[in-house]
C-alpha positions as CSV (number, residue, x, y, z in Angstrom):
1,M,-42.5,-15.5,-30.8
2,G,-43.8,-12.0,-29.9
3,W,-40.7,-11.2,-27.8
4,L,-38.4,-12.2,-30.7
5,W,-40.2,-9.7,-33.0
6,T,-39.9,-7.1,-30.3
7,L,-36.2,-7.6,-30.0
8,I,-35.6,-7.6,-33.7
9,V,-37.6,-4.4,-34.3
10,G,-35.9,-2.8,-31.2
11,G,-32.5,-3.7,-32.7
12,I,-33.5,-2.1,-36.1
13,I,-34.9,1.0,-34.4
14,G,-31.6,1.3,-32.4
15,A,-29.5,0.8,-35.5
16,V,-31.5,3.5,-37.3
17,A,-31.1,5.9,-34.3
18,G,-27.4,5.2,-34.3
19,A,-27.1,6.0,-38.0
20,I,-29.1,9.2,-37.6
21,T,-26.9,10.4,-34.8
22,N,-23.7,9.1,-36.4
23,K,-23.0,6.9,-33.3
24,G,-24.0,3.6,-34.9
25,G,-20.4,2.4,-35.6
26,S,-19.5,2.5,-31.9
27,M,-22.6,0.7,-30.8
28,G,-22.9,-3.1,-30.8
29,I,-25.9,-5.3,-31.4
30,I,-26.9,-5.4,-27.8
31,A,-26.6,-1.6,-27.4
32,N,-28.8,-1.2,-30.5
33,V,-31.5,-3.5,-29.0
34,I,-31.4,-1.8,-25.6
35,S,-31.5,1.7,-27.1
36,G,-34.3,0.7,-29.4
37,L,-36.4,-0.8,-26.6
38,I,-35.8,2.1,-24.2
39,G,-36.2,4.7,-27.0
40,S,-39.5,3.0,-28.0
41,S,-40.9,3.3,-24.5
42,I,-39.8,6.9,-24.2
43,G,-40.9,7.9,-27.7
44,Q,-44.4,6.4,-27.3
45,A,-44.8,7.9,-23.9
46,L,-43.9,11.4,-25.2
47,F,-45.4,11.3,-28.7
48,G,-48.1,8.6,-28.6
49,T,-48.6,5.6,-30.9
50,W,-49.1,7.1,-34.3
51,G,-47.8,5.7,-37.5
52,P,-47.2,2.1,-38.5
53,I,-47.0,-0.4,-35.6
54,V,-44.5,-3.3,-36.0
55,G,-43.7,-5.8,-33.2
56,G,-45.9,-3.8,-30.8
57,M,-44.0,-0.6,-31.4
58,A,-45.1,2.5,-33.2
59,I,-42.2,3.1,-35.6
60,V,-41.9,6.9,-35.9
61,P,-42.2,7.8,-32.2
62,S,-39.9,4.9,-31.4
63,I,-37.2,6.1,-33.7
64,I,-37.5,9.7,-32.3
65,G,-37.3,8.3,-28.8
66,A,-34.3,6.1,-29.6
67,V,-32.5,9.1,-31.2
68,I,-33.0,11.0,-28.0
69,V,-31.7,8.1,-25.9
70,V,-28.6,7.6,-28.1
71,A,-27.9,11.4,-28.2
72,V,-28.2,11.7,-24.4
73,V,-26.1,8.6,-23.6
74,S,-23.4,9.5,-26.1
75,F,-23.3,13.1,-24.7
76,F,-22.7,11.8,-21.1
77,L,-20.2,9.1,-22.2
78,N,-18.2,11.6,-24.3
79,K,-18.3,14.0,-21.3
80,S,-16.8,11.5,-18.9
81,N,-14.0,10.5,-21.4
82,S,-12.8,14.1,-21.9
């Protein structure tokens, strides 16, 4: 059951990051979950585990990390399409 919560919270974090960067419409559910999980790992490694913790992830650093991941990935994908 713990993994299910982690995936759900990761998807929500990825969706929030996509909405903040205006890339949420082009991302699917799986991309939201992946960016949320990777962003959570990066955000907590860079900024620590402060703020509310849900599903084993500190929400504020996780969202910041996911925004970084979405911005970097969309930059490189847009660069290769040009």
